[in-house]
N, C-alpha and C positions, 0 to 999 in steps of 0.2 A: 932571158933565161929563164924557166918556169919549173919551179920549185912544188912536190906534189908530197904531200903528209899522210897519205894513206885515205881512204875513202871511209867513211862511217857508216855506211851501207852494210847491214850483216849480208855477210857470206850467204848465196844460194843453200849448202848444207845447215845449216843452225838454224831452226825454228825460234824466233825471239816471242816473249809472253807479250801480247798487249799491253803498252804502255811501257815498257823497257825502253829506255832511249842508247844507241849505240855509240858508247867513249873510244874506243879500243880493239882493234881484233890483229890475229897475227894466224897462218898458216902453220901445220905441224906437217912432218914430213912426209906425213900418209894422204898430204892434201886434204887434210879436215882442219876446223879453224878452231882456235879459243877466241871468245868473243866475250868483252867484259861490257856491262851495261851501266846504268846509272844504278840498279838493283841488285844484280847478278854475276854470277860467272859463269857463262856456258862453256862447259868441255864437249871433245869428242865424246860422240855415243849418247849423246841426248842428256848428260848431267848438268843440270844446272843448281848452283850454288849461291844463296842470299850473301851478301856480305857480309851480314850478323852471323852467320854460321863459320865462315872462315878465320882460323885463328891467326894463322902467317902465311905469308907467300914468300917466297924465295927464288931468286934466278941465279942460275952459273952454269957451267958448262953441261950437265944434264939436261937442262930448261927448265921450264917453269914448275916450280912445285908448291901447293898450297895445303894445308892441314885444316881441318875442319875442328871446332870445337868439339866435336866427339872423338876427335883423335885420327879420323879418315885419312889420309893421305893421296892424293893425285898429282901425277907429274906428265908433261907434255912437253915435247921435242918441238920447239920451235924451229924453224928456218929461218926467218927475219923476225925477232921481236918484235920490233919498231919500239910503239910507246904503250907496249901492254904489261910489260913488267911495273915500269913506273904507275900506271893507271891503277893496277892489282895494289900495289901498296897504299897508294895513295885513299884507294875505297875502304879498303881496311882498315884504316887507321881512321879515317871518319865515321866509322859505325862504332868507333869505342868512346864512351860518353864520361866511363870514369875506369882508371884501372890503378889499384892501391895493393902495395903487398904488406902482407902482416905476418910477424914471425909468430907461431904457433906452441912450439915445444924449443928445447937446443938441437932436434934434428932439423927442422926447418921448418917451412911456414906454408902460407898458399897466397897467389895472388889472385885477388878478386876483380873480376871484369865484368861492368856494365855494358852492354850493347844495346843499339837501336836500329831497326831498319833505315838508311839513310833516306830513303826517297817517302815521304811522305809521314814520316814521324813512326809513331806506334809505340808500344808498351816495350819498357827497358826489360832486358834477358839479362840476369846476373849468372855467372858461371865461378867456378870454385877451379883452379889450377894449383893445383899441390905440388909440392916439389918433390923431385923423384925419391922415392925410399919410405914416403909419406902414406899410408894408407886410408886412402878417401873412405871408404866402406867401414872406419873403425868409428863407433859413434860418438866419443867421447872426443875424438881429432874434430869431428863434423859437428859435433854441440861447439866445439871452442870457434870452428871457422863460421857458424853460422849468427855468434855473439857478434864475432868482428866484422861479420857483414851489417849486423843491426848498426854498429858504431858507425863505420864508414858510412852509411844511406844517410843515418843522423847528421853529419858532419858536411855531405853533400847537397844533401836537403833533396834526396831521391827517394 
């Protein structure tokens, strides 16, 4: 008996950047594909999302849903997901170097997240994820978050 774990060759309708190595892929109901490489997630329509730009990925009956660090959400309905959902989770997690929650006021706090491109290293990118109800544009709140970031950077040496 032969077991098939799927091909790692990219589907013909997806153009993979040179140097990207395919880890998993799955077809959508429209016959297009979603492809996970070591460096990015490729979505139908030519969208390439580097792993360090993806805040989270979820899988449910609606399909694969990814939210980027700037708040954009992408959804793909997959006919047979295979290893794609677990690969997305692993790659997003691998891009996170530091995550620390800091309370800013009685009204909430901020999650400080440092991410690095998984392939080839690169500089850390820090993001502030403020609790719902807090205004990230508030200069006082932003200054408090910046101070918290400096303390976290000193503690972790990054």
